[in-house]
C-alpha positions in Angstrom: 0.0 0.1 -0.2 1.5 3.2 -0.8 1.4 6.3 0.8 -0.3 7.9 -2.2 -2.8 6.1 -1.8 -3.1 6.4 2.2 -2.7 10.1 1.7 -6.0 10.3 -1.1 -8.4 8.6 1.6 -7.4 11.6 4.0 -8.5 15.4 4.0 -6.0 17.5 2.8 -5.4 19.0 6.7 -4.6 15.1 7.9 -1.9 14.5 4.9 -0.5 18.1 6.0 -0.1 16.6 9.0 1.9 13.4 7.7 -0.9 10.9 8.9 -0.4 8.9 6.1 2.9 8.3 7.0 1.1 7.5 10.6 -1.0 4.8 9.1 1.2 3.4 7.4 3.7 3.1 10.8 0.9 1.4 12.0 0.1 -1.1 9.8 3.8 -2.2 9.7 3.7 -1.8 12.9 1.0 -4.5 13.2 2.8 -6.6 11.2 6.0 -6.5 12.8 8.0 -4.7 10.2 9.3 -2.8 12.9 12.2 -1.2 10.7 9.3 -0.2 7.8 7.1 1.2 10.8 9.5 3.5 12.2 10.5 4.8 9.1 7.4 5.8 8.0 6.6 7.0 11.6 9.8 9.4 11.0 8.6 10.7 8.1 5.4 11.9 9.8 7.7 13.6 12.4 9.6 15.6 9.7 6.0 16.8 8.6 4.8 17.3 12.2 7.2 16.6 15.0 5.0 17.5 18.2 2.6 14.7 17.1 2.2 13.0 20.5 0.2 10.0 18.7 3.1 9.6 16.5 5.5 10.0 19.1 3.4 7.2 21.2 3.5 4.9 18.2 7.6 5.2 18.3 7.8 4.6 22.1 5.8 1.5 21.5 7.3 -0.3 18.6 10.6 0.6 20.2 9.4 -1.3 23.0 7.9 -4.2 21.4 11.4 -4.4 19.4 12.9 -4.4 23.1 14.6 -1.3 23.1 13.8 0.3 26.3 16.3 3.1 26.1 14.6 4.9 22.4 11.2 3.8 24.0 12.0 5.7 27.3 13.1 8.6 25.2 9.9 8.9 22.8 7.5 8.7 25.9 9.5 11.6 27.4 9.4 13.7 24.8 5.9 13.5 24.6 5.6 14.6 28.5 7.4 17.1 27.6 5.5 18.6 25.3 1.9 17.4 26.3 2.7 16.5 30.5 -1.0 15.2 30.5 -1.0 13.0 27.4 -2.0 10.1 29.8 -1.1 7.2 27.6 2.8 8.2 27.9 2.5 8.6 31.5 1.1 6.1 32.3 3.6 3.9 30.8 6.5 5.4 32.3 4.2 4.8 36.0 3.7 1.3 35.3 5.7 -1.6 36.9 8.2 -3.3 34.6 10.8 -2.1 32.3 9.6 1.2 31.5 7.9 1.9 35.0 8.8 3.6 38.1 12.2 1.6 38.5 13.9 3.9 35.8 13.7 7.1 37.6 14.9 5.8 41.2 
C-alpha cells in the first residue's frame, strides 16, 4: 500500500499533518515490520515533530523491539510536549522495564 493511496483517503489537513505516514507506520507495526514502521513514522514526524500520537507509536514500536532506552526517550519527549498525555505517563509509571524503577 503506498503513501499516495493512504493520503488520497485523508483530508488535505490530515495529509499536511503527515497522517498517511502514521497510518502506514501502524500497518507496518501491526505486521511486525518494525524497521519499515519506524521509517514511516520518522517521515510523519518530519512533517509534524510535535505529534504526540506519532511519538507514542514510535515508543510502542521501540518497546516491542526491546529497545527500552529509545522507547523511554519517545515517552519522555511526549510528556515534555504534553505533560497530561496519559498513555505516555501511564507507560512510564507502570511496573516493568519502563515503569517506576527507571527514575530511582
